[in-house]
N, C-alpha and C positions, 0 to 999 in steps of 0.2 A: 064245243071248240071247232074252229075251222083251220084248215091248213094255211100256211103262209101264202100271201099273195104271190110270192116268187114262184110257187108251184103251179099257180093257175095259168091256163093258157095253152099254147101249142105243145109244150113238152109233155104235159099230163094228158092232153087229148090224144096226142100221137101214141103215147104209151098205152092208154086205154084201148085205142083202136086195134093194136096188135097184141093185146092181152099181156102186156109186160113181158114180151118175148126176148128182151135184151139178155145178154149173157151174164147170168149170175155166177158168183164165185163161191161154190159150196164145198164143204168137206165134212161129211156127217155119215161115216160108214155104218153106224148102227141105227140110222134113221131115228134119232132121238127127237129132232125138231121138225115140226110141220108148220105150214102157213105160208103167207106171201104178203107182199106190199106193206101193210102197216100192222099186221097182226100175226103173231107166231105163238106156238104152243110147245111146251116141253112136258113129256110124260114118259119117264123111263126108269126101269128097275135094272140095276147093274148086278147081274149074277156072277160076273167074272171076278178075277182077283186083281184086275188092273183098272185104272180110271178110264172111263169112256169120254171122249171129247168130240165135239162137232160144232160147226158153224154153218149158218145159212144167210147168204147175203141178199141185199136188195138189188134191183136191176138198175137203179139210178145212182149216180154219184152225188154225194152230199158234202156239206161242210159243217154239219152239226145236226143234232136231233134232241128233242125232249122225249124221253122214253119212260113209260110206266112199266116197272118190273114187279110182277106179283108171284111170290112163292105161295102155293095154295095151302100148305100146311105149316103151322107154327110148332108142331110137335116133333117133326123130323129135322132137327137142326144140324147144320154142317154136313148135309148129305151131298153137297156139291155146289157148283157155281153157276149162276146165271149172269151173263154179262153182255157187253157190247164191244165189238171190234170196229174201229174206225181208222180212217186214213189207210185203208187196205189197198195195197198196190204191189206190183212186181218190182222188186229191187234188184240190185246187181247180183246177189247170190241166192235169191229166193223171195219169199213173201215178206214184206215189211208192213207192220201194223201196230196200232195202239190198242190197249185193252182196258176197259173198266170192268172188273169182276166183282160180283156181290154174292154173299151167302148169308143165311140166317145163323144166329147164335142163340144161346140160352137167354141172353139179355137184350136181343134186338137183331141187329144186322151189322155186317162188316164189309169192307171193300178194299180193293187194291187198284192201282193204276200203273201200268207198265207199257213199255214200248219194245218191240222185238224187231230185229232185222235178220234177213237171211234164213228165214224159217223154210225148211223143205219137208218137214214131217210134223204135221199138226198133232199126231198121236203120240209123239215123244213127250216124256215127262218135261214139264215146264217149256213145252214147244221145242225141246232140244237144247235149251240154254242151260249152262252149268248151274247147279245149286247144291247146297249142303243139306243132306238128309238128317233125320233125327239121331243117327249114330255119328254124326260129324264127318261123314264121308262125302266127297265131291262126286256128284252124279253128272253124267254127260261131260266128263273132263275131256278137254281137247276139242270140244265141239266148235264149229265155226260160227254158230249162231251167237249173236250178241244180244244181251238184254240190258236195256237202259231203264232201270227201275225208278219210277217217280215216287212211289210210296214203297218203302222197303218191305212191308208185310201187310197182312190184313189189319185194317184200322177200323175202329168202331164208327159206324155211321151215327152222327148226332141224333139223340133220341127224338128230337123234335121233327126229324125228317124220316122217321119210321112210322108207318101207319099199319096198325094191327087190327083194323076193323074187320078185314076179310083176309085171313092169312097174314102175310107180311108183304107190304107194298112199299116200293121205293120209287122216287122220281129223280131220274138222272138227266142233267142237261150238259152236253158237251158241245162246244162251239169253237170254230176256228175264227180268230179275230185278230185284227191288227192293233188292238188296244193293249193295255197293261205293259207288256215287255216285248212287243214285236208280234210278227205273224206266228202265233202258236195256237194250240188247242187249250181251252180252259174248261175245267170240269167242276160241276156243281151238283150237290144233292139238295133238292128243294122240298119243303114241307107241303103237304096236300093243300093247305090253306092258300099258299101262293100259287100253286098250279091251277087251282080253281079259278084264278083271276086271269089266266093266260088265254088270249084269244088269237094271237098272231105272232109273227116274227118279222122284224123290219129288215131292210137291206144290209144292216150292219150286224145282224145276229142278236139284237136286243129283243127280249120278250115284251109283248105289248098287251095291254088290256083292251077291252072292246071299245074303249074311247081313244085308242091309239096312244095311250100314255106308256112310257117306258117303265117297266117293273125293275126296281133295284134288287139285284140278287147277290150283291157283293158279299153279304154276310154268310152266304151258303157256298162260297168258293172252297174247293178242297185241293185242287192240284192243277199244275200247268204241264202240258206235254209239249216240249220244245220241237220246233220244226226248223228246217233251213229254207223255207219258202219265202220268197220276196213278195208274193201276192197270194190271195186266197186261192187254194188249190183243192179242187173237189175230187175225192176218191171214194171208193166203195165203203159201205157200211154193212155190218153183219150182226146178227144176234149169235151169241156164243154160249155154250154150256159145257160143263163137265159134271159127271156123276161118279162119285167115289165108289170103290169096290164094295159090294154088298149093300148099297144104299139106293133109295128111290127119291127122285125129285120130280115134282109136278108144278108147273107154273106157266105164266104167259108174259109176253112182251107186247106192248102197244106203243106205236109211234104216234105221239100226240101232236107233235109239231116237227117239221124239218126245216133246216136252214139251207137254202140254195139247192137246186137240183139241175144237173146236167141232162142233156138228152139221153135217151135210152142207150145203155152201154152196148156196143156192138163188138168190142174187142175181146 
């Protein structure tokens, strides 16, 4: 596969020339995640009694990405979450961002899609947003963080979109588009057979074959993340992970394609 033509040219050459020294937006106090550019690795054993969280952002601003997420082991299910944060930017009261989170299950894999605003403490349970625990108690009650949940809980990834050839592999495509219901982000889980036909991304965020034919992925749509943007707005992208207390998670992220890229971030 090759990267989108949108990425080729002065932006990428300039980034390469300075070693991608733009300002990343990271928060990973336990150094769970390593890597840069298009490849990241997670390998962490959590010996504490609290969930460990972290994210590692790219240096460029994007409006979408096709990401291969691989959990190395199928035996250690529900050990934690590997996901993607996108539309990451500074809001009025803290960080605002969307999340696609994935984890393995005994029958395959599951995902959730959420949007958070006003996050000031990534390490807080649920990023500081209120939620109801297993005892029916409200945690983070009175928090100023708001959570706009797109999918209310972990939902099973369709079995046809879970590849167990080598661990558990998922292919997630999230893209900001002016189609469907306005300028929003649209999230898809794709089967491996479809991803193998992807060669590029056009200027509208459509996945293309090597013959520049648009690949129809409507059947694999899972969620819409609403925005209030009037035009395509590029913000930071990050890989995100949490590892539950007493658990180990090992895996990788690979950015197979990206949609749009702003110049190296200097802010």
